[in-house]
N, C-alpha and C positions, 0 to 999 in steps of 0.2 A: 504494500499499499504506500502510496506517496503521501506527501505532507498534506495536501488539499483533501485528499480522501479521509486521512485520519481526523483532520479537523471537523470534516463534515459529518463523520461518524460520532465523534464526540459531541458536537453540538446537538444531533438528533437524540442521542442517548440521554443527554441532560433534559431536553424537552420531554422525553418520555418518562423520565425520573420524576419531573415536577408534575406532571399529569397524574402519574400513579400516587404520588402524595396527596394529591387533591382528592382523588377517587377514595384513598384510605380515610381521609377524613370524614367523608360522606358515610362510609361504611361504619366508621366508629359511632357516628350519631345514631345509626339505625341499629347498632348491636350485632353486627355480622362477624363475629369473632373468628370463624374459621377462614373466611375470605380475607380478613385483616392478616392473619398469619401467612397465608399464601402470598399476600402483596408484600409483606415484610421479607418473604424469602427472595422475591422478584427484585425488591429494592437492593438486597444484599448482592445478588448476582450483578446487577447493574453496576454497583459500586466497584465491584472486582473487575468488571469489564472496563469501566472508566479508568481504573487504575492501570491496567494492561495498556490501554490505548495511549495514556498520557506518558507511559514509559516508552512505548514505541515512538512517539512524537518527539520525546526529549532525546532519544538516540539518534533520530533523523536529523535534528537540529544542531546537533553537537559539531 
């Protein structure tokens, strides 16, 4: 992946992350505990992916 592709994927992942956080707030207000747990796992996966992409981006820009 080149620098532009990495930056684009990072941006998309950040937007998805923010959207999922908003969805979680709605789920919390309605008491859907199981769905919240699933969303928390997805957020953790997104955080791992963001860390990986940021590492790749740092390696490219060095």
